[in-house]
Backbone as CSV, one residue per row, in Angstrom:
resi,resn,N_x,N_y,N_z,CA_x,CA_y,CA_z,C_x,C_y,C_z
1,MET,85.074,251.489,153.904,86.141,250.510,153.704,85.915,249.783,152.387
2,GLN,86.961,249.735,151.552,86.827,249.051,150.273,86.911,247.536,150.454
3,LEU,86.293,246.810,149.533,86.285,245.352,149.573,87.177,244.812,148.464
4,ILE,88.087,243.911,148.842,88.983,243.284,147.875,88.791,241.773,147.954
5,ALA,88.501,241.156,146.823,88.337,239.699,146.751,89.634,239.068,146.277
6,VAL,89.977,237.929,146.878,91.233,237.256,146.543,90.980,235.767,146.336
7,ASP,91.574,235.233,145.277,91.519,233.797,144.974,92.954,233.295,144.921
8,ILE,93.391,232.592,145.981,94.760,232.096,146.056,94.784,230.634,145.628
9,GLY,95.391,230.398,144.475,95.493,229.042,143.957,96.900,228.498,144.117
10,ASN,97.198,227.409,143.449,98.514,226.793,143.558,99.538,227.402,142.609
11,SER,99.082,228.067,141.553,100.015,228.658,140.593,99.917,230.169,140.507
12,SER,98.858,230.769,141.052,98.717,232.219,140.982,97.753,232.718,142.047
13,ILE,97.818,234.029,142.284,96.890,234.716,143.177,96.149,235.747,142.342
14,LYS,94.828,235.676,142.344,94.002,236.644,141.620,93.382,237.606,142.638
15,ILE,93.503,238.896,142.381,93.042,239.931,143.303,92.148,240.892,142.542
16,ALA,90.954,241.159,143.054,90.018,242.062,142.387,89.435,243.042,143.393
17,VAL,89.404,244.309,143.016,88.875,245.367,143.874,87.445,245.666,143.449
18,GLU,86.539,245.661,144.412,85.140,245.953,144.125,84.995,247.384,143.641
19,ARG,84.317,247.557,142.536,84.107,248.899,141.994,83.127,249.683,142.869
20,SER,82.015,249.053,143.174,81.033,249.620,144.107,80.087,248.501,144.496
21,GLN,79.297,248.740,145.528,78.370,247.704,145.989,77.293,247.394,144.958
22,THR,76.995,248.347,144.083,75.911,248.172,143.114,76.404,247.857,141.708
23,ASP,77.721,247.859,141.509,78.302,247.630,140.188,78.995,246.278,140.182
24,GLN,78.577,245.386,139.279,79.137,244.043,139.226,80.533,244.007,138.615
25,ARG,80.944,245.098,137.959,82.271,245.131,137.357,83.332,245.361,138.428
26,TRP,84.559,244.908,138.118,85.678,245.137,139.023,86.358,246.450,138.673
27,SER,86.891,247.107,139.687,87.697,248.297,139.447,89.037,247.905,138.841
28,THR,89.707,246.945,139.441,90.965,246.419,138.913,91.064,244.932,139.226
29,ILE,91.762,244.225,138.392,92.073,242.818,138.641,93.572,242.628,138.448
30,SER,94.234,242.038,139.439,95.664,241.782,139.360,95.914,240.287,139.518
31,ILE,96.975,239.800,138.906,97.378,238.395,139.040,98.842,238.356,139.455
32,ILE,99.108,237.660,140.555,100.474,237.457,141.027,100.826,235.996,140.780
33,ARG,101.838,235.761,139.954,102.235,234.394,139.645,102.990,233.777,140.822
34,GLU,103.270,232.500,140.702,103.781,231.695,141.813,105.001,232.296,142.497
35,SER,105.983,232.772,141.754,107.226,233.246,142.354,107.346,234.765,142.393
36,GLU,106.301,235.478,142.010,106.363,236.935,141.950,106.159,237.558,143.331
37,PRO,106.748,238.731,143.581,106.578,239.408,144.875,105.205,240.056,144.982
38,PHE,104.823,240.396,146.197,103.548,241.061,146.429,103.721,242.559,146.197
39,GLU,103.446,242.999,144.987,103.528,244.413,144.643,102.191,244.833,144.061
40,LEU,101.443,245.667,144.826,100.091,246.042,144.436,99.935,247.551,144.441
41,ASP,99.220,248.067,143.455,98.934,249.493,143.360,97.521,249.728,143.877
42,LEU,97.399,249.991,145.181,96.103,250.159,145.821,96.006,251.535,146.457
43,THR,94.788,252.018,146.631,94.583,253.282,147.335,94.907,253.091,148.815
44,VAL,95.081,254.201,149.521,95.422,254.122,150.946,94.202,253.822,151.806
45,GLU,93.005,253.886,151.216,91.784,253.596,151.965,91.850,252.188,152.557
46,PRO,91.510,252.027,153.842,91.522,250.692,154.457,90.637,249.721,153.676
47,ALA,91.027,248.457,153.675,90.310,247.461,152.890,89.978,246.238,153.726
48,PHE,88.872,245.598,153.351,88.503,244.288,153.887,88.853,243.274,152.806
49,TRP,89.753,242.351,153.143,90.198,241.332,152.196,89.407,240.050,152.430
50,SER,88.609,239.659,151.441,87.846,238.410,151.510,88.583,237.379,150.668
51,VAL,89.182,236.386,151.345,90.195,235.545,150.719,89.755,234.086,150.653
52,CYS,89.744,233.544,149.440,89.518,232.113,149.234,90.851,231.501,148.851
53,SER,91.331,230.544,149.641,92.662,229.996,149.404,92.677,228.477,149.438
54,VAL,93.531,227.904,148.558,93.824,226.473,148.595,95.314,226.242,148.806
55,ASN,96.043,227.319,149.116,97.494,227.234,149.283,97.875,227.930,150.586
56,GLN,98.015,227.141,151.658,98.204,227.703,152.988,99.494,228.517,153.111
57,SER,100.597,228.023,152.559,101.854,228.750,152.691,101.790,230.092,151.978
58,ARG,101.140,230.116,150.812,101.055,231.360,150.055,100.118,232.360,150.728
59,ASP,98.998,231.892,151.286,98.105,232.847,151.946,98.712,233.373,153.248
60,THR,99.534,232.568,153.912,100.231,233.054,155.110,101.230,234.148,154.738
61,GLU,101.976,233.943,153.654,102.918,234.956,153.176,102.196,236.255,152.828
62,PHE,101.054,236.125,152.159,100.299,237.304,151.740,99.725,238.032,152.959
63,ALA,99.179,237.277,153.901,98.624,237.886,155.116,99.705,238.633,155.882
64,ASP,100.897,238.061,155.951,102.014,238.732,156.626,102.383,240.026,155.905
65,TRP,102.340,239.988,154.570,102.649,241.193,153.792,101.620,242.288,154.046
66,ILE,100.348,241.906,154.099,99.285,242.876,154.384,99.474,243.485,155.770
67,ALA,99.768,242.645,156.753,99.955,243.129,158.127,101.107,244.122,158.212
68,ALA,102.166,243.880,157.439,103.342,244.749,157.488,103.167,246.025,156.673
69,ASN,102.431,245.945,155.567,102.355,247.073,154.646,101.030,247.823,154.683
70,ARG,99.979,247.180,155.182,98.666,247.824,155.255,98.028,247.476,156.603
71,PRO,98.564,248.015,157.681,98.136,247.616,159.031,96.687,247.968,159.372
72,ASN,96.065,248.845,158.612,94.673,249.220,158.894,93.667,248.348,158.156
73,ASP,94.163,247.412,157.352,93.275,246.515,156.610,92.849,245.333,157.487
74,LYS,91.756,244.685,157.069,91.291,243.466,157.745,91.366,242.306,156.759
75,TRP,92.028,241.234,157.174,92.234,240.046,156.337,91.325,238.938,156.841
76,HIS,90.434,238.437,155.976,89.542,237.338,156.378,89.714,236.167,155.421
77,LEU,90.144,235.047,155.963,90.291,233.814,155.191,88.971,233.042,155.272
78,ILE,88.324,232.872,154.141,87.009,232.222,154.101,87.110,230.776,154.584
79,THR,86.216,230.394,155.475,86.131,229.022,155.973,84.886,228.354,155.389
80,ASP,84.780,227.056,155.570,83.603,226.362,155.026,82.313,226.842,155.681
81,SER,82.381,227.309,156.927,81.186,227.802,157.609,80.720,229.154,157.058
82,ASP,81.594,229.867,156.342,81.204,231.133,155.715,80.386,230.913,154.450
83,VAL,80.445,229.713,153.896,79.767,229.410,152.631,78.415,228.779,152.938
84,GLU,77.345,229.507,152.670,75.994,229.045,153.011,75.483,228.081,151.949
85,LEU,76.084,226.906,151.960,75.761,225.877,150.988,75.682,224.540,151.701
86,LYS,74.534,223.882,151.625,74.382,222.560,152.216,75.280,221.571,151.478
87,SER,75.667,220.493,152.153,76.567,219.550,151.510,76.276,218.117,151.933
88,ASN,76.664,217.203,151.067,76.542,215.771,151.335,77.862,215.113,150.954
89,VAL,78.879,215.332,151.801,80.223,214.798,151.560,80.749,214.204,152.864
90,GLU,81.794,213.415,152.764,82.328,212.759,153.959,82.904,213.764,154.959
91,SER,83.632,214.759,154.477,84.245,215.752,155.356,84.222,217.109,154.666
92,ARG,83.247,217.923,155.004,83.106,219.233,154.374,84.347,220.094,154.597
93,SER,84.959,219.989,155.775,86.122,220.814,156.090,87.319,220.482,155.208
94,GLN,87.314,219.287,154.596,88.410,218.878,153.731,88.184,219.239,152.266
95,VAL,86.991,219.747,151.955,86.706,220.155,150.581,87.376,221.500,150.322
96,GLY,88.047,221.653,149.194,88.707,222.912,148.864,87.734,224.079,148.924
97,ARG,88.167,225.171,149.552,87.293,226.338,149.681,86.889,226.863,148.317
98,ASP,87.795,226.761,147.342,87.453,227.253,146.005,86.288,226.473,145.413
99,ARG,86.217,225.171,145.702,85.115,224.365,145.178,83.790,224.793,145.801
100,LEU,83.785,225.007,147.107,82.558,225.430,147.786,82.124,226.825,147.342
101,VAL,83.088,227.740,147.273,82.762,229.117,146.891,82.250,229.170,145.454
102,ALA,82.921,228.446,144.539,82.488,228.434,143.143,81.091,227.821,143.009
103,ALA,80.836,226.735,143.737,79.519,226.092,143.680,78.434,227.015,144.217
104,TRP,78.724,227.671,145.338,77.752,228.607,145.923,77.469,229.760,144.971
105,MET,78.511,230.305,144.338,78.327,231.420,143.423,77.558,230.990,142.184
106,ALA,77.804,229.783,141.701,77.055,229.282,140.544,75.561,229.222,140.855
107,ILE,75.233,228.800,142.070,73.825,228.768,142.485,73.231,230.176,142.473
108,GLN,74.001,231.166,142.953,73.500,232.547,142.946,73.223,233.010,141.520
109,LEU,74.113,232.679,140.603,73.932,233.084,139.211,72.811,232.315,138.530
110,ASN,72.462,231.163,139.088,71.413,230.319,138.509,70.074,230.566,139.206
111,ASP,69.833,231.811,139.571,68.584,232.219,140.232,68.364,231.506,141.559
112,GLY,69.471,231.169,142.231,69.371,230.606,143.571,68.966,229.149,143.629
113,SER,69.054,228.434,142.520,68.592,227.040,142.525,69.521,226.149,141.716
114,GLY,69.414,224.845,141.976,70.142,223.839,141.216,69.168,223.109,140.308
115,PRO,69.637,222.077,139.640,70.984,221.509,139.746,71.987,222.228,138.841
116,VAL,73.233,222.270,139.304,74.300,222.848,138.499,75.534,221.967,138.596
117,ALA,76.282,221.923,137.507,77.622,221.350,137.515,78.592,222.517,137.461
118,VAL,79.669,222.430,138.243,80.622,223.531,138.340,82.019,223.008,138.017
119,ILE,82.618,223.580,136.990,83.951,223.168,136.530,84.944,224.272,136.865
120,ASP,86.084,223.892,137.431,87.162,224.842,137.680,88.437,224.234,137.106
121,ALA,88.934,224.832,136.012,90.094,224.292,135.307,91.332,225.115,135.632
122,GLY,92.244,224.523,136.378,93.479,225.192,136.747,94.601,224.185,136.862
123,THR,95.398,224.302,137.925,96.441,223.315,138.196,95.818,221.920,138.269
124,ALA,94.672,221.856,138.924,93.813,220.668,138.893,92.481,221.071,138.275
125,VAL,91.761,220.097,137.744,90.410,220.334,137.230,89.428,219.696,138.198
126,THR,88.469,220.479,138.656,87.411,219.932,139.508,86.082,220.044,138.762
127,VAL,85.278,219.013,138.876,83.946,218.999,138.268,82.972,218.568,139.360
128,ASP,82.187,219.513,139.865,81.334,219.263,141.024,79.856,219.373,140.680
129,LEU,79.028,218.790,141.546,77.586,218.770,141.338,76.870,219.344,142.544
130,VAL,75.961,220.275,142.284,75.016,220.758,143.294,73.632,220.333,142.825
131,ASP,72.898,219.598,143.672,71.630,219.024,143.229,70.499,220.053,143.234
132,SER,69.303,219.610,142.881,68.154,220.512,142.760,67.735,221.112,144.093
133,ASN,68.170,220.509,145.192,67.877,221.046,146.526,68.978,221.985,147.022
134,GLY,69.916,222.306,146.141,70.989,223.213,146.523,72.010,222.582,147.442
135,ARG,72.199,221.266,147.332,73.133,220.556,148.191,74.368,220.143,147.383
136,PHE,75.537,220.519,147.884,76.799,220.167,147.250,77.048,218.675,147.439
137,GLN,77.144,217.943,146.328,77.245,216.493,146.382,78.671,215.971,146.182
138,GLY,79.627,216.872,146.032,80.989,216.423,145.751,81.247,216.408,144.266
139,GLY,82.290,215.698,143.847,82.607,215.687,142.433,83.845,214.880,142.103
140,ALA,84.533,215.301,141.061,85.719,214.602,140.566,86.862,215.600,140.405
141,ILE,88.090,215.114,140.621,89.287,215.939,140.492,90.316,215.181,139.648
142,PHE,90.906,215.866,138.691,91.997,215.260,137.924,93.001,216.346,137.536
143,PRO,94.218,215.974,137.109,95.248,216.970,136.815,94.864,217.896,135.666
144,GLY,95.203,219.183,135.810,94.988,220.134,134.736,95.979,219.944,133.610
145,ALA,95.839,220.744,132.553,96.657,220.561,131.356,98.145,220.733,131.628
146,VAL,98.527,221.830,132.275,99.945,222.089,132.523,100.526,221.036,133.471
147,THR,99.746,220.669,134.486,100.192,219.620,135.416,100.408,218.305,134.677
148,THR,99.511,217.977,133.766,99.627,216.738,132.996,100.861,216.769,132.095
149,LEU,101.105,217.909,131.460,102.290,218.037,130.610,103.562,217.809,131.422
150,ARG,103.610,218.372,132.621,104.794,218.213,133.481,104.935,216.765,133.949
151,ASN,103.834,216.179,134.383,103.880,214.800,134.880,104.255,213.811,133.780
152,LEU,103.813,214.089,132.562,104.120,213.200,131.441,105.626,213.164,131.191
153,SER,106.272,214.325,131.284,107.718,214.380,131.098,108.451,213.735,132.272
154,ASP,107.992,214.032,133.499,108.644,213.494,134.694,108.570,211.975,134.762
155,SER,107.527,211.404,134.163,107.298,209.964,134.283,107.853,209.157,133.127
156,THR,108.457,209.841,132.163,109.025,209.139,131.011,110.478,209.570,130.798
157,ASP,111.158,208.816,129.980,112.588,209.100,129.739,112.803,210.043,128.564
158,ALA,111.953,209.953,127.552,112.239,210.668,126.306,111.275,211.810,125.988
159,LEU,110.088,211.837,126.609,109.114,212.866,126.248,109.524,214.224,126.817
160,PRO,109.432,215.296,126.014,109.874,216.624,126.459,108.907,217.245,127.454
161,ASP,109.438,218.169,128.276,108.609,218.911,129.225,108.090,220.163,128.521
162,LEU,106.805,220.189,128.232,106.184,221.335,127.565,105.435,222.236,128.539
163,SER,105.531,221.941,129.835,104.717,222.648,130.830,105.157,224.086,131.039
164,ASN,106.411,224.417,130.697,106.887,225.772,130.929,106.642,226.688,129.741
165,ARG,105.938,226.200,128.738,105.564,227.019,127.595,104.078,227.311,127.669
166,LYS,103.654,228.445,127.118,102.256,228.836,127.228,101.371,227.820,126.510
167,TYR,100.446,227.261,127.256,99.623,226.175,126.734,98.804,226.615,125.526
168,LEU,98.238,227.826,125.595,97.393,228.282,124.497,98.207,228.444,123.215
169,GLU,99.468,228.893,123.335,100.323,229.017,122.160,100.661,227.636,121.592
170,LEU,100.918,226.686,122.498,101.177,225.318,122.044,99.963,224.765,121.309
171,LEU,98.792,225.006,121.874,97.569,224.463,121.309,97.283,225.060,119.935
172,GLY,97.677,226.329,119.757,97.440,226.979,118.473,98.128,226.281,117.325
173,ASN,99.166,225.516,117.637,99.899,224.797,116.590,99.236,223.490,116.177
174,VAL,98.297,223.021,116.978,97.728,221.697,116.693,96.210,221.697,116.611
175,ASN,95.560,222.837,116.836,94.102,222.880,116.743,93.644,222.447,115.357
176,GLY,92.585,221.667,115.313,92.022,221.215,114.049,92.581,219.891,113.582
177,GLU,93.704,219.478,114.118,94.288,218.197,113.737,93.664,217.066,114.546
178,VAL,93.505,215.926,113.921,93.006,214.742,114.613,94.172,213.889,115.102
179,LEU,95.177,213.768,114.278,96.334,212.950,114.613,97.571,213.832,114.749
180,GLY,98.345,213.594,115.814,99.607,214.295,115.953,100.651,213.687,115.046
181,LYS,101.270,214.514,114.214,102.262,214.022,113.262,103.681,214.152,113.781
182,SER,103.810,214.599,115.024,105.111,214.663,115.686,104.875,214.388,117.157
183,THR,105.950,214.101,117.875,105.796,213.897,119.324,105.208,215.137,119.968
184,PHE,105.670,216.306,119.557,105.179,217.574,120.089,103.671,217.699,119.924
185,THR,103.191,217.556,118.679,101.755,217.735,118.437,100.939,216.616,119.070
186,ALA,101.497,215.411,119.127,100.775,214.299,119.742,100.556,214.548,121.235
187,ILE,101.573,215.078,121.906,101.450,215.362,123.342,100.400,216.440,123.587
188,VAL,100.546,217.568,122.909,99.653,218.698,123.165,98.214,218.351,122.797
189,LYS,98.035,217.715,121.636,96.685,217.335,121.215,96.084,216.307,122.172
190,GLY,96.897,215.343,122.587,96.396,214.317,123.495,95.982,214.888,124.841
191,VAL,96.822,215.749,125.410,96.494,216.352,126.702,95.245,217.220,126.589
192,HIS,95.159,218.003,125.526,94.001,218.877,125.332,92.711,218.072,125.220
193,GLN,92.736,217.017,124.422,91.532,216.210,124.241,91.147,215.472,125.532
194,CYS,92.130,215.066,126.303,91.827,214.426,127.591,91.124,215.397,128.533
195,GLN,91.551,216.652,128.530,90.900,217.662,129.374,89.433,217.836,128.969
196,ILE,89.216,218.073,127.681,87.847,218.292,127.199,86.997,217.042,127.370
197,GLY,87.539,215.899,126.956,86.775,214.656,127.048,86.447,214.285,128.482
198,GLY,87.416,214.460,129.392,87.164,214.145,130.795,86.072,215.003,131.390
199,ILE,86.143,216.302,131.127,85.130,217.220,131.657,83.746,216.867,131.129
200,LYS,83.622,216.710,129.816,82.319,216.439,129.210,81.755,215.103,129.675
201,HIS,82.613,214.096,129.806,82.144,212.776,130.231,81.606,212.825,131.664
202,ILE,82.289,213.529,132.546,81.821,213.623,133.938,80.499,214.373,134.010
203,VAL,80.396,215.482,133.271,79.132,216.238,133.267,77.996,215.367,132.735
204,ASP,78.262,214.593,131.690,77.232,213.688,131.149,76.785,212.675,132.203
205,GLN,77.726,212.171,132.980,77.366,211.225,134.038,76.508,211.890,135.097
206,TYR,76.811,213.113,135.441,75.981,213.844,136.408,74.558,214.007,135.870
207,GLN,74.459,214.350,134.576,73.142,214.560,133.986,72.311,213.274,134.008
208,GLU,72.979,212.132,133.853,72.259,210.861,133.882,71.693,210.550,135.263
209,ARG,72.249,211.152,136.307,71.803,210.886,137.677,70.527,211.642,138.042
210,ILE,70.231,212.707,137.306,69.117,213.577,137.692,68.143,213.729,136.532
211,SER,66.900,214.050,136.857,65.878,214.204,135.819,65.814,215.632,135.286
212,GLU,66.207,216.617,136.098,66.143,218.011,135.676,67.322,218.347,134.749
213,THR,67.126,219.379,133.938,68.214,219.823,133.063,69.320,220.454,133.904
214,LEU,70.526,220.031,133.663,71.676,220.480,134.439,72.274,221.730,133.791
215,GLU,72.363,222.802,134.568,73.065,224.002,134.098,74.542,223.852,134.446
216,VAL,75.419,224.288,133.543,76.853,224.112,133.737,77.540,225.473,133.791
217,TYR,78.386,225.644,134.815,79.185,226.855,134.972,80.651,226.449,135.006
218,ALA,81.466,227.142,134.227,82.874,226.784,134.129,83.753,228.003,134.390
219,THR,84.839,227.778,135.121,85.729,228.865,135.501,87.164,228.354,135.546
220,GLY,88.076,229.203,136.015,89.470,228.796,136.193,90.392,229.375,135.134
221,GLY,91.685,229.439,135.481,92.662,230.019,134.583,92.827,229.277,133.277
222,GLY,92.480,227.986,133.244,92.645,227.203,132.026,91.391,227.056,131.200
223,ILE,90.289,227.662,131.627,89.014,227.385,130.949,88.959,228.017,129.563
224,THR,89.601,229.171,129.355,89.543,229.794,128.031,90.274,228.944,126.987
225,ASP,91.289,228.197,127.428,92.011,227.319,126.503,91.136,226.164,126.037
226,LEU,90.157,225.800,126.854,89.308,224.643,126.564,87.959,225.034,125.972
227,GLN,87.616,226.294,126.041,86.259,226.748,125.755,85.750,226.328,124.379
228,ALA,86.617,226.390,123.372,86.175,226.068,122.005,85.710,224.624,121.874
229,GLY,86.192,223.750,122.742,85.816,222.341,122.664,84.658,221.966,123.560
230,LEU,84.119,222.937,124.298,83.015,222.678,125.224,81.697,223.150,124.627
231,PRO,80.563,222.596,125.066,79.265,223.011,124.527,79.028,224.509,124.678
232,GLY,78.474,225.117,123.636,78.221,226.554,123.656,77.178,226.978,124.665
233,SER,76.364,226.032,125.125,75.322,226.361,126.097,75.868,226.503,127.523
234,TRP,77.098,226.095,127.743,77.678,226.191,129.083,78.026,227.638,129.403
235,ASN,77.931,227.987,130.672,78.201,229.340,131.124,79.677,229.456,131.511
236,ILE,80.435,230.259,130.787,81.846,230.472,131.082,81.970,231.744,131.931
237,VAL,82.399,231.567,133.170,82.523,232.698,134.106,83.937,232.662,134.680
238,PRO,84.905,233.312,134.038,86.306,233.185,134.463,86.575,233.612,135.899
239,ASP,85.768,234.538,136.442,86.020,235.055,137.790,85.006,234.528,138.809
240,LEU,84.546,233.304,138.639,83.486,232.754,139.487,83.879,232.750,140.967
241,VAL,85.107,232.316,141.287,85.542,232.267,142.688,85.685,233.676,143.251
242,LEU,86.242,234.591,142.462,86.359,235.977,142.919,84.993,236.589,143.193
243,ARG,84.023,236.311,142.333,82.666,236.826,142.555,82.090,236.282,143.861
244,GLY,82.316,234.986,144.088,81.822,234.396,145.326,82.490,234.988,146.546
245,ALA,83.815,235.176,146.481,84.540,235.780,147.595,84.045,237.197,147.864
246,LYS,83.727,237.907,146.802,83.209,239.273,146.952,81.870,239.281,147.686
247,LEU,80.931,238.438,147.264,79.618,238.426,147.906,79.706,237.969,149.356
248,ILE,80.543,236.971,149.606,80.722,236.498,150.978,81.354,237.608,151.814
249,GLY,82.352,238.279,151.274,82.986,239.379,151.979,82.027,240.503,152.287
250,ARG,81.143,240.830,151.347,80.175,241.898,151.585,79.216,241.521,152.712
251,LYS,78.811,240.256,152.771,77.952,239.803,153.870,78.665,239.896,155.208
252,LEU,79.922,239.482,155.227,80.692,239.511,156.476,80.910,240.938,156.950
253,MET,81.088,241.864,156.044,81.330,243.272,156.397,80.118,243.931,157.025
254,THR,78.928,243.459,156.653,77.708,244.090,157.148,77.157,243.439,158.410
255,ARG,77.828,242.426,158.909,77.365,241.775,160.137,77.665,242.639,161.355
């Protein structure tokens, strides 16, 4: 049975097929945007779907599609109990599965130990801390770049909505500038700098709390847009959640 890892977010669904148990590369990676239909080019071999989701309505739609179109497959929605990561939060069940999975996977990539800071830049940006004892301590959440662009327009009378344009293309017009010389450049530059500054400031605060050197792992659909402004020593792993879903799925399959 083939293993397929899925990361269901608020704006897209990322799907990756395991190449083999011993090969860390993916066979294929597909992305389904928010309003796109479920159209996948998969082999007829039955599959185990290891699914990390933060969007209940979308994962229900996808599960129904799998049941109707691939009845021999097994769909598993990852729960907090599937993630073997200790935690120190008020309600672990209320923590987004993507945050737990990404934090757990960062620990695996960091030779099984902390402390690590884990950044996931998407519709929202999360910056979480796992301490030296491998315990998830929680973190901070703030709006992502596209969300901020949309909210800025919705909350004002005259500022344009730039959220429906590709952020990286917008940013290409203002990179290197300190001051925006138009409303357009001021908005894009301001939002971009807030993303980078917010992330770096939170990570710095985490580092001040601990004596050990903090390793940083960053992921998410928006991380490549921010990468140039982040420290070069940080580990950029765009498929961190998918990797975690894959390893968790492989463990579940062998039980």
